[in-house]
N, C-alpha and C positions, 0 to 999 in steps of 0.2 A: 490531638497530638500529632504535629506533622514532623516526620523525621527524614533527613536526606536519605535516598536509596542506598547511598554508598554506606553509610553508617548502619541502616537497618539490615543490608545484605552481610556486613560484616558481624552484628549481633548474631544473626541466625545461624551463619555459617560456623562461627566460633563456638557457640553454645551446642550445636547438633554434634560438632566433632569432640566436645568433652573440654574445650580450653576456654580461658577466660578472655573475653576481648579486650583490647587496649583504648577503645573508643566507644563512646555511647553509653556506658555504664549509667550515668543518672536516668536514662530512659527505663531501667530494668531494676534499679535498686529496691529492695525491700528488706524489713527487718534490719537487724545488725545494728540498730540504732544505739543501744548501750555500749557496744564495742566500738562504734565508730566515735562516740563521744569521749571515751576513755582515750583513745589513740589521739583524737584532735587536742586533747589537753595537754598529751605529750608535746605535740607539735608547738603549741603555745610557749612551753618551757623551753623549747629548742631555740625558736625564735628570739627569745629574751637572753640567750647566752648560755643555757644549759646544756643539757644531754640527757638522752634516755634510750632505755633498752628494753624490748620486750620479745617474749616468745608468744606466737600464736599457735594453739593446738587444736586440732580438729582431725576428723577423719578424712579418708580421700574422698573428694567431691562434696565436702561440708560446706566449701565455701571460703577457705583460707586464700588461695589466690584471688578470689573476686574482692575479698576485704582487702588485700594489699593493694591490688589495682585501684580500687575506690579511694584508699588514703593516698596512693600514688597522684592521682589525677588532683586531688584536693590540695596536695602540697605544691605541686606545680602551679596551680591557679593563684597560689599565695607567695608567688616568687621563690619557691625552694629549688634546689637542684636535686634530683632524685638520680640515684643509681640502683640497678637491680640485677641478680642473677640467681640463676637456678644451679644447685650444686648437682654433682654427677660424679661418676668414677674417676672423671679427669678433672674435676673442679672441687677441690675441699678448702678448708681453711688454712690447713696446714699439711705440707707434704715433702717427701724427699726428691721428686720428680717433678717438681715445677706446679703441683697441683694447687698450691695456695697462691702462686703469681697468676695461676690461669683464672681463678676466681677474681682476683684485682682486674686483670685484663677484660674480664666480661662485664665488671662492674663499670669501668671507665669507658668501655665501648658502648654500653647502654645509658650512659650519662644524658640525662633528658631535662630539659625546660619547658617552659609554658609554649614558647615560640619553635619548640623541636621536640616535640613529645615522643617521636619515634626513637630516639637515641642519637648518639654520634654528635653530641651537643659541644664536645670540649673546645674545638677551633673557635666555634660561636661565642662561647663563654670568654675565652681569652680575648678575642677581638673586640668584642662589646664591653668588655672591662676597661680595655685602653681607651676605646671611642668615648665610652662615658666619662672617663677622667678629662680627656681633651674638650668634651662638651662643657663640662662644669667648669673647667678653667676658662674657656672662652666666655660663658655666662658672667662669672665672679669678676672677670678683669676687664672684658670687653676688648681683648688684644685679638689680633687675627691671627690665623694658623700659620702664616708664613712670618710671623714676627720672631726673631730670636729670643726674646724674654719668654714667648709663649712656650717655646720648647723646652726650656729650662724649667718652668714652672710646672708642666706636665710631668717631666722627669721627676721633680721634687715630691710631688703629690703620689706617682707611681711608687717610688723608693719608700713612702711613708707606709704604704700597704706591706711591702715585700719585708720590710725591717720588723714588723710584728711577728713574722715567721721565724725570725733567727734565734729566737729562744726555745724553740720546739725542736724536738730529737729528728734530725735530718733536715730541719727547717733551713739551715744555710745553704744546703745543695738545692733545695726546692726554689729558694729564693734566686739563687743564681741563675737557675734555668728559666725562671720568670724574666729575670734581667735580659737575658739572651734573646727571649721572644720578643720583649719589648723593642730591643734595638733591631732586630730582624723586621719588626713590624714597620718601624719608624724608615728604615732603609729599603723597604720593599724587597727583602730577602726570603722569598716564598720558600726556598730549598731549606734554609736554616729553620724557619718556622716550622716546617713539616718534620725536621729532625727533632726539635725540642718536643713536638706532639708526639712523635714516637716514643720518646724518652718518657713523658708523662703517661702513656699508656703502657709501660712496662715491657717494650718490644725490643730492647737492648740485651742481647743474651750474655755479652762480655764487656768488662771495664775498659778493655782496649778499643774495642769498637766505639764504645761512647766518648772515650779520649780522642779518638781519632775524629770524629764527626763534631764533638761538642766542646772539647777541652775539659771535660768534667772525669774524675775518677770514681764515680759512683754510680751504680744502677739499681733500680728496685727490684727485690729478691723474694724469694718465699718466705724469708723470716722476718723482713720489715715492711712487707706491703700495707699492712693494718696502720703503721705510724704515718705513710703518706695519706691515707684516707682521713686521718685526723688533720693533717696539714691541709688537705684541701678544703676540709669543713671551715676552718678559721680564715683560708684565703678567700674563699667564696663569699663570707660575710664582708670582708673588706672589699671584695669586688662589687658590693651592691646587693647580694641575693640575701634571703632570709637565714639561710642554713642549708644543710645537707641532710639527706634522708638516704639510708641504706637498706636496701630490701634484699633479704636471701631466703629463697624458698626452697623445698625439697631437702630438709635437714636429715630426711630419712636415708640419705646417700652415705652419712657418716655413720648412721646406725648399722649400715650393711658392710661396713669395713671389717674384713674377716681378722685382721691383726689387732689385737687389744691395744698394743702399745701405741701404733698409728691412732687409734679411736681417742686414747687418752691425750695425745700432743693436740689433736683437733679440739678436744674438750677444753683443753688447757688456754687454747686460743681464745674460745668462747669465753672462758673465765676472764682473761685479760680485757675483752671488751666491754664485758658486765662492769668488772670493777672500774674501769677507765671512766664510764659513763656516769656511774653512782657516785664516784669519789671526786668528781669534778674535774678529772686530769683531761678530759676531751670537752670540747665547746661547740656550740652551734651543730650538734651531730646527733642524729637519731638511727637507732639500729633495730631492724624488726627480722627474727627468724622464725620461719614457718616449718611444722612438721606435724606427724601424727602423735597422737598421745602416747603410743608405745616407744616410738622412737626418742620422746622426752622422758618417759617415767618408768621405763624399763631400767631396773637397777643392775642388771647384768651387762647390757651392751648400751643402753641409751644415755641421754644427758645426765641423769640421775645416778649412773654407775660411777661418775667422777663426784666423790664425796663432798668436795668445795663446793660445786655447783648443787647438789642436791640439797645441801644444808641451807643453800640461800633461796632456793627456788619452791620447795615444796611448801603447801598450804598449810596454815595453821588450824586450830581446832575449832574453830568458828565458821568457816567458809563450808558451804555445801552447794548441791546442785540448785536448791531453790535461792540460796542466797549467795551469789558468786561475788567475789573480789575483783572488781575490774580494775582496780589499782595496784594488783599484785603484779609481779615480774611475767607471771603465764597467765594469758587469757585464753580460757578455753571455750571454745564456740560451741553454744547449745544449739540444738537443732532448730531450723526454721518451723514455726506452727502451721497448722492445716490452712488457717486463715490468710497467713503470709504466704504460703504457696500458691493459694487461690488468687490472690492479688497478683503475683508473678505471671500465672498462666494468663490471666487477663490481659496484662500487658503484652506479653509474648504474641497471643491472638490477634491483637490490634496491629502489632509490628508486622506479622507475617501478611495480614490481608493487605496491608499498605505496601509492602514490599512487591507483592505479586498482582496488586491491583483486582482485588476481588472482593465480593459482598460477603462480609463474614457469616459463616454457618453456624458456628458454634455459639448456642445460647448460654445464658448464665447457668442454667440447669445442668447443660452438658459439661461444663467445667467444674460443677461440683460434683456431678457423677464421675467424672475423671479422676479427681483427687481422691474420692472415697474408694474407687478401685484401687488406685495406687496404695492408699495407706491400709487396705485391708488384706493384703498379701501376708504372708507368714514371715514374721521377724520384721515386717516393714517398720514398726514403731520404734525400734532401735537401730536399724541398720540401713533402711533406704537413705538416701541423700539427695539432695535438690539436683545435683549433676544427672542422676538416673531419671527423675521425675522430668527434668527438662528435655532430656533427649527423647523419651518416650512421647512427649507432648508434640515436640516439633516434627517427630516422625508422623503422629497422627496428623497434624495440620498439612504435612506434604501430601500424605495419601489421600485426605480429602480433596485439596486442590488438584491433584493429578487424575483424579478418579470422580467427576462429579456427581455421578449416578450412585456413588455409594452413600448408605443411610449412616449417620453419625451414631445413632442408637445400635444399629447391626454391628458396626465395626467396634465400638467399646464392648459390645455384650458379646462378642466372640470368644472363644476358648483361647484362642492364641494370645489374646490380650488380656482378658480377665485372670487367666491362670498362669501367665507367663511368671517364670521363676524370677525372684529377686536375687541381687548378687549372693545372698547368705543360701538361698536353696540351690543356686548352681555349684557354690563351693561345696555344699553337702552331697550333692549328686555327683561331682568329681571325685570326692574323697571316697565316696561308697562304691563308685565304679572301680577305683583302684583297688580298694579292699577285695572286691568280687573278683578281679582279675589275678590279685596275688593268691587267693584261696584256689582259684582253677590251676 
């Protein structure tokens, strides 16, 4: 398995830092077959003109973000446009100080396609849409680009796509901006194109500024940004893409909002998205939200504190840990098995050796011993996550590479490694220390 050093370096450095790499995921993907297949079924429905909405529930480090990135890469390979954002105190689904609009801006800024996977693909999408229409007209008619009839036919075909948007909420305004962009494209007015892009990104703060620059009396706001996401999905289908996938991570930041009314407004926005996708009000659109079990299932502060969502999302009487319903709105991530983790560290060992150009020292038995030690710690069976195991393993490989005289067995057999605390033990120790300090 030969991997470019750029990709190998990104994989190792990202995983050691506890973040999910955006490239190279197929080289290290193990397990999650059932979850991936369930989400890919949604992708087929979206491409066929439907819509889908899912929650992915899992502990910190359990692989939620990894699963998101895997689906993201799969969809881009199949001609989807993907937008993604992490929620934060400044980015929510609804807010009174622009937090909802901030999420929209992040989503559009991170718009990605196969040829621009790093984000910022909106100008590319618009230019390629117009260019593809021109190419199609030229192929169908045989007319040259400088023929007066050619320009009229292109305009007619573009307006066909734009007119499909007029029946949607805010569709008329969206279509008008697309018309402005097309006219600027034809006339070579790069400044106007940049202003239209700025409008689509939600960067106009006032209607007055938008009217002065573009002659429109509307801007994207906290209250209506989701409506424009739905319009984007329909437009992108008309522009030649398979559909649009929206990925939103760190749902826990809504759970952490101290004000209960603000939390309820955010959950109400989730309910709107959920209802739209399941009732057929949205087309060519998929939405996936990621969060911890607590931020979803807590009936006091979590998603389930909003009764309308709880009644829709809770499991029925038949589902259990052994018989999971992966067609339900909430996909609960099960832990990777010991065998799957062994396959993962095997892949990482090969990538690390290839990256630093050395003969791999870790034997199959060494890898088995490493996994055994990791899972033998107190509480590891229910609390240890792939993130911690991967971090430990990359650190082990780094030490062996930098210290050739170190013996593998001696390093793994040391007390510092064998008896290192799991996150559960560290938390217990911290709480005990605070209690002792309080007693003193």
